[in-house]
C-alpha positions as a Markdown table, in Angstrom:
| # | Residue | x | y | z |
|---|---|---|---|---|
| 1 | Met | 0.0 | 0.0 | 0.0 |
| 2 | Met | 2.8 | 2.4 | 1.0 |
| 3 | Lys | 4.7 | 1.6 | -2.2 |
| 4 | Asn | 1.6 | 2.4 | -4.4 |
| 5 | Lys | 1.1 | 5.8 | -2.6 |
| 6 | Thr | 4.7 | 6.7 | -3.2 |
| 7 | Leu | 4.4 | 5.8 | -6.9 |
| 8 | Val | 1.3 | 8.0 | -7.2 |
| 9 | Ser | 3.0 | 10.9 | -5.6 |
| 10 | Leu | 6.0 | 10.7 | -7.8 |
| 11 | Phe | 3.8 | 10.5 | -10.9 |
| 12 | Ala | 1.8 | 13.6 | -9.8 |
| 13 | Ile | 5.0 | 15.5 | -9.3 |
| 14 | Ala | 6.3 | 14.6 | -12.7 |
| 15 | Thr | 3.0 | 15.5 | -14.3 |
| 16 | Leu | 3.0 | 18.9 | -12.6 |
| 17 | Phe | 6.6 | 19.5 | -13.7 |
| 18 | Leu | 5.9 | 18.6 | -17.3 |
| 19 | Cys | 2.7 | 20.7 | -17.5 |
| 20 | Gly | 4.6 | 23.6 | -16.0 |
| 21 | Glu | 7.2 | 23.3 | -18.7 |
| 22 | Cys | 4.4 | 23.2 | -21.3 |
| 23 | Lys | 3.0 | 26.5 | -20.0 |
| 24 | Lys | 6.5 | 28.0 | -19.9 |
| 25 | Ser | 7.1 | 27.0 | -23.5 |
| 26 | Gly | 3.8 | 28.5 | -24.6 |
| 27 | Asp | 2.6 | 25.3 | -26.1 |
| 28 | Ser | -0.7 | 25.2 | -24.2 |
| 29 | Gly | -2.9 | 27.2 | -21.9 |
| 30 | Gly | -0.5 | 30.2 | -21.4 |
| 31 | Gly | -1.6 | 33.8 | -20.9 |
| 32 | Pro | -0.8 | 36.7 | -23.2 |
| 33 | Pro | 2.9 | 37.3 | -23.9 |
| 34 | Pro | 4.5 | 40.0 | -21.7 |
| 35 | Pro | 4.5 | 43.5 | -23.2 |
| 36 | Pro | 7.7 | 44.6 | -24.8 |
| 37 | Pro | 10.0 | 46.5 | -22.5 |
| 38 | Pro | 9.6 | 50.3 | -22.6 |
| 39 | Pro | 12.2 | 52.3 | -24.3 |
| 40 | Pro | 15.2 | 53.3 | -22.2 |
| 41 | Thr | 14.6 | 56.5 | -20.3 |
| 42 | Pro | 16.9 | 59.3 | -21.7 |
| 43 | Thr | 18.8 | 61.4 | -19.2 |
| 44 | Val | 19.4 | 64.4 | -21.5 |
| 45 | Asn | 16.5 | 66.3 | -23.1 |
| 46 | Glu | 16.9 | 66.7 | -26.8 |
| 47 | Val | 13.3 | 67.5 | -27.9 |
| 48 | Asp | 11.2 | 70.4 | -26.5 |
| 49 | Tyr | 7.5 | 69.6 | -26.5 |
| 50 | Trp | 4.4 | 72.0 | -26.2 |
| 51 | Leu | 1.0 | 70.6 | -25.6 |
| 52 | Thr | -2.7 | 71.6 | -25.8 |
| 53 | Lys | -5.4 | 69.1 | -24.8 |
| 54 | Gly | -8.9 | 69.0 | -26.2 |
| 55 | Asp | -10.4 | 69.2 | -22.7 |
| 56 | Gln | -8.6 | 72.5 | -22.1 |
| 57 | Ser | -6.8 | 71.2 | -19.0 |
| 58 | Val | -3.5 | 72.0 | -20.8 |
| 59 | Leu | -3.3 | 75.0 | -23.1 |
| 60 | Leu | 0.0 | 75.6 | -25.1 |
| 61 | Gln | 2.2 | 74.6 | -22.2 |
| 62 | Lys | 5.8 | 73.4 | -22.5 |
| 63 | Gln | 6.1 | 69.9 | -21.1 |
| 64 | Thr | 8.8 | 68.8 | -18.6 |
| 65 | Ala | 9.1 | 65.2 | -19.8 |
| 66 | Val | 12.6 | 64.3 | -21.0 |
| 67 | Ile | 12.7 | 63.2 | -24.6 |
| 68 | Gly | 16.0 | 62.1 | -26.1 |
| 69 | Phe | 17.2 | 60.2 | -29.2 |
| 70 | Thr | 18.6 | 56.7 | -28.9 |
| 71 | Thr | 19.9 | 54.0 | -31.3 |
| 72 | Thr | 17.9 | 51.3 | -29.5 |
| 73 | Ala | 14.7 | 50.4 | -31.4 |
| 74 | Asn | 11.4 | 49.7 | -29.6 |
| 75 | Ala | 8.0 | 48.5 | -30.5 |
| 76 | Tyr | 6.3 | 51.9 | -30.8 |
| 77 | Pro | 5.1 | 53.1 | -34.2 |
| 78 | Asn | 7.4 | 55.5 | -35.9 |
| 79 | Ile | 6.9 | 58.9 | -37.5 |
| 80 | Asp | 9.9 | 59.1 | -39.9 |
| 81 | Val | 11.2 | 62.7 | -40.4 |
| 82 | Asp | 13.6 | 63.3 | -43.3 |
| 83 | Ser | 15.0 | 66.8 | -43.5 |
| 84 | Ala | 16.8 | 65.9 | -46.8 |
| 85 | Thr | 13.4 | 65.8 | -48.5 |
| 86 | Ala | 12.1 | 69.3 | -48.7 |
| 87 | Tyr | 8.9 | 70.8 | -50.2 |
| 88 | Gln | 7.5 | 74.4 | -50.2 |
| 89 | Thr | 8.9 | 77.4 | -48.3 |
| 90 | Val | 6.4 | 78.7 | -45.7 |
| 91 | Asp | 5.4 | 82.4 | -45.6 |
| 92 | Gly | 3.5 | 82.2 | -42.3 |
| 93 | Phe | 0.5 | 81.4 | -40.1 |
| 94 | Gly | -2.1 | 83.8 | -38.9 |
| 95 | Phe | -5.5 | 85.4 | -39.2 |
| 96 | Thr | -7.6 | 88.0 | -41.0 |
| 97 | Leu | -7.3 | 91.3 | -39.1 |
| 98 | Thr | -10.8 | 92.5 | -39.9 |
| 99 | Gly | -12.0 | 96.0 | -39.4 |
| 100 | Ser | -13.9 | 94.9 | -36.3 |
| 101 | Ser | -10.8 | 93.2 | -34.9 |
| 102 | Ala | -8.8 | 96.4 | -35.4 |
| 103 | Gln | -11.5 | 98.5 | -33.8 |
| 104 | Leu | -11.7 | 96.2 | -30.7 |
| 105 | Ile | -7.9 | 96.1 | -30.3 |
| 106 | Asn | -7.4 | 99.8 | -30.9 |
| 107 | Thr | -10.0 | 100.8 | -28.3 |
| 108 | Met | -8.4 | 98.8 | -25.5 |
| 109 | Gly | -6.4 | 100.5 | -22.8 |
| 110 | Ala | -2.9 | 101.5 | -24.0 |
| 111 | Ala | -1.1 | 99.1 | -21.6 |
| 112 | Glu | -3.5 | 96.2 | -22.4 |
| 113 | Lys | -3.3 | 96.8 | -26.1 |
| 114 | Asn | 0.5 | 96.8 | -26.1 |
| 115 | Ser | 0.6 | 93.6 | -24.0 |
| 116 | Leu | -1.8 | 91.9 | -26.4 |
| 117 | Leu | -0.1 | 92.9 | -29.5 |
| 118 | Asn | 3.3 | 91.7 | -28.2 |
| 119 | Glu | 1.7 | 88.4 | -27.1 |
| 120 | Leu | 0.2 | 88.0 | -30.6 |
| 121 | Phe | 3.1 | 89.2 | -32.8 |
| 122 | Gly | 6.2 | 89.5 | -30.5 |
| 123 | Ala | 9.2 | 87.2 | -30.2 |
| 124 | Ser | 8.1 | 86.0 | -26.8 |
| 125 | Gly | 4.5 | 85.5 | -27.8 |
| 126 | Ile | 2.8 | 83.3 | -30.4 |
| 127 | Arg | 4.6 | 85.1 | -33.3 |
| 128 | Ile | 1.8 | 85.5 | -35.8 |
| 129 | Asn | 3.7 | 86.2 | -39.0 |
| 130 | Tyr | 1.0 | 86.6 | -41.7 |
| 131 | Leu | -2.1 | 88.7 | -41.8 |
| 132 | Arg | -5.0 | 89.1 | -44.3 |
| 133 | Val | -6.9 | 92.3 | -44.4 |
| 134 | Ser | -10.0 | 93.4 | -46.4 |
| 135 | Ile | -9.7 | 95.9 | -49.2 |
| 136 | Gly | -12.6 | 98.1 | -48.2 |
| 137 | Ala | -15.1 | 96.4 | -45.8 |
| 138 | Ser | -15.6 | 92.7 | -45.1 |
| 139 | Asp | -18.7 | 91.4 | -43.5 |
| 140 | Leu | -16.8 | 91.7 | -40.2 |
| 141 | Ser | -16.4 | 95.4 | -40.5 |
| 142 | Pro | -18.6 | 97.7 | -38.4 |
| 143 | Ser | -20.2 | 99.1 | -41.6 |
| 144 | Val | -20.2 | 98.6 | -45.4 |
| 145 | Phe | -17.8 | 100.8 | -47.3 |
| 146 | Ser | -15.4 | 101.0 | -50.2 |
| 147 | Tyr | -12.6 | 103.5 | -50.8 |
| 148 | Asp | -14.6 | 105.4 | -53.4 |
| 149 | Asp | -18.3 | 105.6 | -52.3 |
| 150 | Met | -20.4 | 108.0 | -54.3 |
| 151 | Pro | -24.0 | 109.4 | -53.9 |
| 152 | Ala | -26.6 | 107.2 | -55.5 |
| 153 | Gly | -26.6 | 107.6 | -59.3 |
| 154 | Gln | -23.1 | 109.1 | -59.4 |
| 155 | Thr | -19.8 | 107.4 | -60.6 |
| 156 | Asp | -16.2 | 108.3 | -60.3 |
| 157 | Pro | -14.3 | 106.7 | -63.2 |
| 158 | Thr | -11.1 | 108.8 | -62.5 |
| 159 | Leu | -11.2 | 107.7 | -58.9 |
| 160 | Ala | -10.8 | 111.4 | -57.9 |
| 161 | Asn | -12.5 | 110.6 | -54.5 |
| 162 | Phe | -10.4 | 107.6 | -53.7 |
| 163 | Ser | -9.5 | 107.6 | -50.0 |
| 164 | Leu | -8.4 | 105.2 | -47.3 |
| 165 | Ser | -10.2 | 107.4 | -44.7 |
| 166 | Gln | -12.3 | 104.6 | -43.3 |
| 167 | Asp | -9.2 | 102.5 | -42.4 |
| 168 | Leu | -7.3 | 105.4 | -40.9 |
| 169 | Thr | -9.2 | 105.3 | -37.5 |
| 170 | His | -8.4 | 101.8 | -36.4 |
| 171 | Leu | -6.9 | 99.4 | -39.1 |
| 172 | Val | -3.9 | 101.4 | -40.2 |
| 173 | Pro | -2.9 | 102.5 | -36.6 |
| 174 | Val | -3.1 | 98.8 | -35.4 |
| 175 | Leu | -1.1 | 97.6 | -38.5 |
| 176 | Lys | 1.6 | 100.3 | -37.8 |
| 177 | Glu | 1.9 | 99.1 | -34.2 |
| 178 | Ile | 2.1 | 95.5 | -35.3 |
| 179 | Leu | 4.9 | 96.4 | -37.8 |
| 180 | Leu | 6.9 | 98.0 | -35.0 |
| 181 | Ile | 6.8 | 94.7 | -33.2 |
| 182 | Asn | 7.4 | 92.5 | -36.3 |
| 183 | Pro | 8.6 | 94.6 | -39.3 |
| 184 | Asn | 8.7 | 91.5 | -41.5 |
| 185 | Ile | 5.1 | 90.3 | -41.1 |
| 186 | Lys | 3.5 | 89.6 | -44.5 |
| 187 | Ile | 0.1 | 91.2 | -45.3 |
| 188 | Met | -2.4 | 90.0 | -47.9 |
| 189 | Gly | -5.3 | 92.2 | -49.1 |
| 190 | Ser | -8.7 | 90.8 | -50.3 |
| 191 | Pro | -11.7 | 92.7 | -51.5 |
| 192 | Trp | -15.3 | 91.7 | -50.7 |
| 193 | Ser | -16.8 | 94.2 | -53.1 |
| 194 | Pro | -15.7 | 97.1 | -55.3 |
| 195 | Pro | -17.6 | 100.4 | -55.1 |
| 196 | Val | -21.2 | 99.7 | -55.9 |
| 197 | Trp | -21.2 | 102.0 | -58.9 |
| 198 | Met | -18.8 | 99.6 | -60.6 |
| 199 | Lys | -21.4 | 96.7 | -60.3 |
| 200 | Asp | -24.3 | 95.6 | -62.5 |
| 201 | Asn | -26.7 | 95.6 | -59.5 |
| 202 | Asn | -25.5 | 98.8 | -57.8 |
| 203 | Ser | -25.5 | 96.9 | -54.5 |
| 204 | Ser | -22.9 | 95.9 | -52.0 |
| 205 | Ile | -24.4 | 92.4 | -52.0 |
| 206 | Gly | -23.7 | 90.1 | -55.0 |
| 207 | Gly | -23.7 | 91.4 | -58.5 |
| 208 | Ser | -20.8 | 91.4 | -60.9 |
| 209 | Leu | -18.2 | 93.9 | -62.0 |
| 210 | Leu | -19.3 | 95.9 | -65.1 |
| 211 | Thr | -16.9 | 95.3 | -68.0 |
| 212 | Gln | -16.6 | 99.0 | -68.6 |
| 213 | Tyr | -15.0 | 99.4 | -65.2 |
| 214 | Tyr | -12.4 | 96.6 | -65.4 |
| 215 | Gly | -9.7 | 99.2 | -66.1 |
| 216 | Val | -10.9 | 101.5 | -63.4 |
| 217 | Tyr | -11.0 | 98.7 | -60.9 |
| 218 | Ala | -7.4 | 97.7 | -61.8 |
| 219 | Thr | -6.4 | 101.3 | -61.0 |
| 220 | Tyr | -8.4 | 101.0 | -57.7 |
| 221 | Phe | -6.1 | 98.1 | -56.7 |
| 222 | Val | -3.0 | 100.0 | -57.7 |
| 223 | Lys | -4.1 | 103.1 | -55.7 |
| 224 | Tyr | -4.8 | 101.0 | -52.7 |
| 225 | Ile | -1.4 | 99.3 | -52.7 |
| 226 | Gln | 0.3 | 102.7 | -53.3 |
| 227 | Ala | -1.7 | 104.5 | -50.5 |
| 228 | Met | -0.8 | 101.7 | -48.0 |
| 229 | Lys | 2.8 | 101.9 | -49.0 |
| 230 | Ala | 2.8 | 105.6 | -48.4 |
| 231 | Leu | 1.6 | 104.8 | -44.9 |
| 232 | Gly | 4.5 | 102.4 | -44.3 |
| 233 | Ile | 2.4 | 99.3 | -44.9 |
| 234 | Asn | 3.6 | 96.9 | -47.7 |
| 235 | Ile | 0.9 | 94.7 | -49.2 |
| 236 | Asp | 2.7 | 91.5 | -50.2 |
| 237 | Ala | -0.2 | 90.0 | -52.1 |
| 238 | Val | -3.8 | 90.5 | -53.1 |
| 239 | Thr | -6.5 | 88.1 | -54.0 |
| 240 | Ile | -8.9 | 89.2 | -56.8 |
| 241 | Gln | -12.1 | 88.6 | -54.9 |
| 242 | Asn | -13.1 | 86.9 | -51.6 |
| 243 | Glu | -15.3 | 83.9 | -52.3 |
| 244 | Pro | -16.2 | 84.8 | -55.9 |
| 245 | Gln | -18.8 | 82.2 | -56.2 |
| 246 | Tyr | -20.9 | 83.4 | -53.3 |
| 247 | Gly | -22.9 | 86.5 | -53.7 |
| 248 | Gly | -25.0 | 86.4 | -50.5 |
| 249 | Asn | -22.7 | 88.1 | -48.1 |
| 250 | Asn | -22.7 | 91.8 | -47.3 |
| 251 | Pro | -20.5 | 92.9 | -48.9 |
| 252 | Ser | -19.8 | 90.4 | -51.7 |
| 253 | Met | -19.4 | 90.0 | -55.5 |
| 254 | Val | -19.7 | 87.2 | -57.9 |
| 255 | Met | -17.0 | 86.6 | -60.5 |
| 256 | Ser | -16.6 | 83.7 | -62.9 |
| 257 | Ala | -13.3 | 82.1 | -63.8 |
| 258 | Gly | -13.5 | 83.6 | -67.2 |
| 259 | Gln | -14.1 | 87.1 | -65.8 |
| 260 | Gln | -11.2 | 86.7 | -63.4 |
| 261 | Ala | -8.9 | 85.6 | -66.2 |
| 262 | Asn | -9.9 | 88.5 | -68.4 |
| 263 | Phe | -9.5 | 91.0 | -65.6 |
| 264 | Ile | -6.0 | 89.8 | -64.8 |
| 265 | Lys | -4.5 | 89.5 | -68.2 |
| 266 | Asn | -6.1 | 92.6 | -69.8 |
| 267 | Asn | -6.3 | 95.0 | -66.8 |
| 268 | Leu | -4.8 | 94.1 | -63.4 |
| 269 | Gly | -1.6 | 92.5 | -64.5 |
| 270 | Pro | -0.7 | 95.2 | -67.0 |
| 271 | Ala | -1.7 | 97.9 | -64.4 |
| 272 | Phe | 0.7 | 96.4 | -61.8 |
| 273 | Gln | 3.4 | 96.1 | -64.4 |
| 274 | Ala | 3.0 | 99.8 | -65.5 |
| 275 | Ala | 3.1 | 100.9 | -61.8 |
| 276 | Ser | 6.2 | 98.7 | -61.1 |
| 277 | Leu | 4.3 | 96.9 | -58.3 |
| 278 | Asn | 5.7 | 93.5 | -57.1 |
| 279 | Thr | 2.6 | 92.7 | -55.1 |
| 280 | Lys | 1.6 | 89.1 | -55.8 |
| 281 | Ile | -1.7 | 88.4 | -57.7 |
| 282 | Ile | -3.6 | 85.4 | -56.2 |
| 283 | Ile | -6.7 | 83.9 | -57.7 |
| 284 | Trp | -9.8 | 82.0 | -56.5 |
| 285 | Asp | -9.8 | 82.6 | -52.6 |
| 286 | His | -12.8 | 80.2 | -52.2 |
| 287 | Asn | -13.6 | 76.6 | -51.3 |
| 288 | Cys | -11.8 | 73.4 | -52.0 |
| 289 | Asp | -14.8 | 72.0 | -53.9 |
| 290 | Asn | -14.0 | 73.7 | -57.2 |
| 291 | Pro | -10.3 | 73.3 | -58.1 |
| 292 | Asn | -11.3 | 73.6 | -61.8 |
| 293 | Tyr | -11.9 | 77.4 | -61.2 |
| 294 | Pro | -8.2 | 78.2 | -60.5 |
| 295 | Lys | -6.9 | 75.5 | -62.9 |
| 296 | Ser | -8.9 | 77.0 | -65.8 |
| 297 | Ile | -7.5 | 80.4 | -65.2 |
| 298 | Leu | -3.9 | 79.1 | -64.9 |
| 299 | Asp | -4.5 | 77.2 | -68.2 |
| 300 | Asp | -4.8 | 80.6 | -69.8 |
| 301 | Ala | -1.1 | 81.4 | -70.5 |
| 302 | Ala | -1.7 | 85.2 | -70.8 |
| 303 | Ala | -3.4 | 85.3 | -67.4 |
| 304 | Lys | -1.0 | 82.8 | -65.8 |
| 305 | Ala | 2.0 | 85.1 | -66.6 |
| 306 | Phe | 0.7 | 87.6 | -64.0 |
| 307 | Ile | -0.4 | 85.1 | -61.4 |
| 308 | Asp | 1.6 | 84.0 | -58.3 |
| 309 | Gly | -0.8 | 81.3 | -57.2 |
| 310 | Ser | -4.3 | 80.2 | -55.9 |
| 311 | Ala | -6.0 | 80.6 | -52.5 |
| 312 | Phe | -8.4 | 78.3 | -50.8 |
| 313 | His | -11.0 | 78.0 | -48.0 |
| 314 | Leu | -12.5 | 74.8 | -46.7 |
| 315 | Tyr | -16.2 | 75.3 | -46.1 |
| 316 | Ala | -16.8 | 72.7 | -48.8 |
| 317 | Gly | -14.6 | 70.1 | -50.5 |
| 318 | Asp | -11.5 | 68.4 | -49.4 |
| 319 | Ile | -8.1 | 69.9 | -48.6 |
| 320 | Ser | -6.5 | 67.6 | -51.2 |
| 321 | Ala | -7.9 | 70.0 | -53.8 |
| 322 | Leu | -4.7 | 72.1 | -53.3 |
| 323 | Met | -2.7 | 69.1 | -54.5 |
| 324 | Thr | -4.9 | 68.8 | -57.5 |
| 325 | Val | -4.1 | 72.4 | -58.5 |
| 326 | Tyr | -0.4 | 71.9 | -57.6 |
| 327 | Asn | -0.1 | 68.8 | -59.8 |
| 328 | Ala | -1.7 | 70.8 | -62.8 |
| 329 | His | 0.5 | 73.8 | -62.2 |
| 330 | Pro | 3.5 | 73.0 | -59.9 |
| 331 | Asp | 5.2 | 76.3 | -60.8 |
| 332 | Lys | 2.5 | 78.3 | -59.0 |
| 333 | Asn | 2.1 | 78.8 | -55.3 |
| 334 | Leu | -0.8 | 77.8 | -53.0 |
| 335 | Tyr | -2.3 | 79.6 | -50.1 |
| 336 | Phe | -4.9 | 78.7 | -47.5 |
| 337 | Thr | -6.5 | 81.9 | -46.5 |
| 338 | Glu | -9.6 | 81.4 | -44.4 |
| 339 | Gln | -11.5 | 79.0 | -42.1 |
| 340 | Trp | -13.8 | 80.1 | -39.3 |
| 341 | Thr | -14.5 | 78.6 | -35.9 |
| 342 | Gln | -18.2 | 78.7 | -35.1 |
| 343 | Ser | -19.7 | 80.3 | -32.0 |
| 344 | Thr | -21.4 | 76.9 | -31.2 |
| 345 | Gly | -18.4 | 74.8 | -31.9 |
| 346 | Gly | -16.7 | 72.7 | -29.1 |
| 347 | Phe | -13.1 | 73.3 | -28.2 |
| 348 | Gly | -11.9 | 69.7 | -28.6 |
| 349 | Gly | -13.7 | 69.0 | -31.9 |
| 350 | Asp | -12.6 | 72.3 | -33.5 |
| 351 | Leu | -9.0 | 71.8 | -32.2 |
| 352 | Lys | -8.8 | 68.4 | -33.8 |
| 353 | Trp | -10.5 | 69.3 | -37.1 |
| 354 | His | -8.6 | 72.5 | -37.8 |
| 355 | Leu | -5.2 | 71.1 | -36.8 |
| 356 | Lys | -5.8 | 68.1 | -39.2 |
| 357 | Asn | -7.1 | 70.1 | -42.1 |
| 358 | Val | -6.1 | 73.8 | -41.9 |
| 359 | Ile | -2.6 | 73.5 | -40.3 |
| 360 | Ile | -1.4 | 70.0 | -41.2 |
| 361 | Gly | -3.6 | 69.4 | -44.2 |
| 362 | Ser | -2.9 | 72.6 | -46.0 |
| 363 | Met | 0.8 | 72.4 | -45.4 |
| 364 | Arg | 1.0 | 68.7 | -46.6 |
| 365 | Asn | -0.8 | 69.9 | -49.7 |
| 366 | Tyr | 1.8 | 72.6 | -50.6 |
| 367 | Ser | 0.3 | 75.7 | -49.0 |
| 368 | Lys | 2.6 | 78.5 | -48.1 |
| 369 | Val | 0.3 | 79.9 | -45.5 |
| 370 | Ala | -2.4 | 78.7 | -43.1 |
| 371 | Leu | -4.8 | 81.4 | -42.0 |
| 372 | Glu | -7.8 | 81.1 | -39.7 |
| 373 | Trp | -10.6 | 83.7 | -40.1 |
| 374 | Asn | -11.3 | 86.4 | -37.7 |
| 375 | Leu | -8.6 | 87.6 | -35.2 |
| 376 | Ala | -11.0 | 89.2 | -32.6 |
| 377 | Asn | -14.6 | 89.7 | -31.8 |
| 378 | Asp | -16.7 | 91.0 | -28.9 |
| 379 | Pro | -18.7 | 88.8 | -26.6 |
| 380 | Ser | -21.7 | 89.0 | -29.1 |
| 381 | Phe | -19.5 | 87.9 | -32.1 |
| 382 | Gly | -19.6 | 91.4 | -33.5 |
| 383 | Pro | -19.2 | 94.0 | -34.8 |
| 384 | His | -20.4 | 93.0 | -38.2 |
| 385 | Thr | -22.2 | 94.5 | -41.2 |
| 386 | Pro | -25.9 | 94.2 | -41.6 |
| 387 | Gly | -26.2 | 90.6 | -42.8 |
| 388 | Gly | -22.6 | 89.8 | -41.9 |
| 389 | Cys | -21.5 | 86.8 | -40.0 |
| 390 | Thr | -23.2 | 86.5 | -36.6 |
| 391 | Glu | -21.5 | 83.2 | -35.5 |
| 392 | Cys | -17.8 | 83.8 | -36.4 |
| 393 | Lys | -15.8 | 83.2 | -33.3 |
| 394 | Gly | -12.5 | 85.1 | -33.2 |
| 395 | Ala | -9.2 | 83.7 | -32.0 |
| 396 | Ile | -9.7 | 86.0 | -29.1 |
| 397 | Thr | -12.8 | 87.7 | -27.5 |
| 398 | Ile | -12.2 | 91.3 | -26.4 |
| 399 | Ser | -14.5 | 92.9 | -23.9 |
| 400 | Gly | -13.3 | 96.4 | -23.1 |
| 401 | Ser | -9.7 | 95.7 | -22.2 |
| 402 | Ser | -10.1 | 92.1 | -21.1 |
| 403 | Val | -9.1 | 89.2 | -23.4 |
| 404 | Thr | -10.3 | 85.6 | -23.7 |
| 405 | Arg | -8.3 | 83.2 | -25.8 |
| 406 | Asn | -10.5 | 80.9 | -27.9 |
| 407 | Val | -9.7 | 77.7 | -29.8 |
| 408 | Gly | -8.5 | 79.6 | -32.9 |
| 409 | Tyr | -5.7 | 81.1 | -30.9 |
| 410 | Tyr | -4.3 | 77.7 | -30.0 |
| 411 | Ile | -4.9 | 76.2 | -33.5 |
| 412 | Val | -2.6 | 78.8 | -35.0 |
| 413 | Ala | -0.2 | 79.2 | -32.1 |
| 414 | His | 0.9 | 75.6 | -32.3 |
| 415 | Ala | 2.5 | 76.5 | -35.7 |
| 416 | Ser | 3.1 | 80.2 | -35.7 |
| 417 | Lys | 5.1 | 80.2 | -32.4 |
| 418 | Phe | 7.6 | 77.6 | -33.7 |
| 419 | Val | 7.7 | 77.8 | -37.5 |
| 420 | Pro | 9.0 | 81.2 | -38.6 |
| 421 | Met | 8.7 | 82.7 | -42.1 |
| 422 | Gly | 11.2 | 81.1 | -44.4 |
| 423 | Ser | 10.9 | 77.6 | -42.9 |
| 424 | Thr | 10.7 | 74.7 | -45.3 |
| 425 | Arg | 8.3 | 71.8 | -45.0 |
| 426 | Ile | 10.1 | 68.5 | -44.9 |
| 427 | Ser | 9.1 | 64.9 | -45.2 |
| 428 | Ser | 7.3 | 63.1 | -42.3 |
| 429 | Thr | 5.3 | 59.9 | -42.4 |
| 430 | Val | 1.8 | 59.5 | -41.0 |
| 431 | Thr | 1.1 | 56.6 | -38.7 |
| 432 | Gly | -2.3 | 55.5 | -37.5 |
| 433 | Ser | -4.2 | 58.4 | -35.9 |
| 434 | Leu | -1.2 | 60.7 | -35.7 |
| 435 | Ser | -1.6 | 63.3 | -38.4 |
| 436 | Asn | 1.5 | 65.5 | -38.6 |
| 437 | Val | 3.6 | 67.9 | -40.6 |
| 438 | Ala | 7.3 | 68.7 | -40.1 |
| 439 | Phe | 9.4 | 71.7 | -41.0 |
| 440 | Lys | 13.1 | 72.8 | -40.9 |
| 441 | Thr | 13.5 | 76.4 | -39.7 |
| 442 | Pro | 16.0 | 78.9 | -41.2 |
| 443 | Glu | 18.1 | 78.3 | -38.0 |
| 444 | Gly | 18.2 | 74.5 | -38.8 |
| 445 | Lys | 15.7 | 73.4 | -36.1 |
| 446 | Lys | 13.2 | 70.7 | -36.9 |
| 447 | Val | 9.6 | 71.3 | -35.8 |
| 448 | Met | 6.8 | 68.7 | -36.0 |
| 449 | Val | 3.1 | 69.4 | -35.3 |
| 450 | Val | 1.1 | 66.3 | -34.3 |
| 451 | Ile | -2.6 | 65.9 | -33.6 |
| 452 | Asn | -3.8 | 62.6 | -32.0 |
| 453 | Glu | -7.2 | 62.1 | -33.7 |
| 454 | Ser | -8.1 | 59.1 | -31.5 |
| 455 | Thr | -9.6 | 59.3 | -28.0 |
| 456 | Asn | -6.8 | 57.3 | -26.4 |
| 457 | Ala | -3.2 | 58.3 | -25.5 |
| 458 | Leu | -0.8 | 57.0 | -28.0 |
| 459 | Asn | 2.9 | 56.1 | -27.8 |
| 460 | Phe | 5.1 | 56.8 | -30.8 |
| 461 | Asn | 8.7 | 57.5 | -31.9 |
| 462 | Ile | 10.1 | 60.4 | -33.7 |
| 463 | Arg | 12.6 | 58.6 | -35.9 |
| 464 | Tyr | 15.3 | 60.9 | -37.3 |
| 465 | Lys | 18.6 | 60.1 | -38.9 |
| 466 | Gly | 18.7 | 56.5 | -37.6 |
| 467 | Lys | 17.7 | 57.4 | -34.0 |
| 468 | Trp | 14.5 | 57.1 | -32.1 |
| 469 | Ala | 12.9 | 59.6 | -29.6 |
| 470 | Ala | 10.0 | 58.0 | -27.8 |
| 471 | Thr | 7.1 | 60.0 | -26.6 |
| 472 | Ser | 3.3 | 59.9 | -26.0 |
| 473 | Ile | 0.4 | 62.2 | -26.6 |
| 474 | Ala | -3.1 | 62.3 | -25.0 |
| 475 | Gly | -6.2 | 61.5 | -27.1 |
| 476 | Gly | -7.5 | 64.6 | -28.9 |
| 477 | Ala | -4.3 | 66.6 | -28.0 |
| 478 | Val | -2.0 | 68.6 | -30.3 |
| 479 | Gly | 1.7 | 68.6 | -29.6 |
| 480 | Thr | 4.5 | 70.6 | -31.2 |
| 481 | Tyr | 8.0 | 69.0 | -31.0 |
| 482 | Ile | 11.2 | 71.0 | -31.6 |
| 483 | Trp | 14.7 | 69.6 | -31.8 |
């Protein structure tokens, strides 16, 4: 009896031993394999990192985590950055300084205004380096006007009454203060409507430019650029017409591709040439749903000779439309000039969409600029013209002399603060939910803007020149990495 018990015990021990070996070898019944070891922790920081989270718990804050490059590979997905593969040169990131924006800024207290302008445009602030302004009124001006308004029934074909007087109260003084802070900022002008006496409906809303005034309107552009120059403000570029396929705004005007091509090749281009202006002429300035509009103008060789490039908005269509135009005319530049954030929009959703499309998307599709719409509004989303936008949320809200920073501020700041004019977009791969774009600055720094489109935190590597820098980013957050 005793012998049998001993044999049973020895058999049980052997069985347990063998089964244990089976489990160790993974042949049967084992749990999941252990996770790969984390990357080694660097001791020296080589990558600075600024973060904004969609829940607003972190807003453009420099992070303290140490990120360094190592030659030891890990299991994280890689974003490969290659500074040897370069694309377009960047002119800048910014906003439209509307008439209302200028008025709100200019009527702040002197100390508060100076502080705000330095925060927006100064070297220690978010370094906005590109502005769009309206030629005459936009719908986010306090009132509708042009530079040559006449009494009903009267015209002024010699432009004898041309005057920038409406802009001298707020817009010009604010621009001059900005230029003192950043003398190199680039400024683009865009008209919403010419003087109504030049139009076939004699109205600030819709209508088309009468053909007999094409030459006069070309002179109107020349006089505007020259008058601004006399005030110390250089207009680097003009678009022909804001949103030429939408005539329902106040002010607005409709202009076909054929009309725009004729105006440029027969009037505006020759007028700029005769006046020795080097201001760039940019076409379209409307949505990504109609790339055939700018393509058809550029297909006209006589018009193309005067054109620098095409501008886009994204209220319809897909940002890849820029690439469509680039592929058809790679010798011409691309600009992304407007996208609003809505009064009813959520911070996290707007942050994600605008970073993916406006900042990252436009740049990955060869744009030289990425501009959000309105720089500033009051708490009621004004001032605006009668019939103008009532839901456009500025990058900042100004109430008296107090300032609230909205989502548009952070959308642009994640690029403008770190990517100066003259930077070059360089190659970077997209992995999973991590949309990104990378740049090399004139000083040789590399900058990468990343948006995590997922709801979960994601680990990843920045892989550059055969080395890996491991990091992570929260769900819905945007990070800017500099090394």
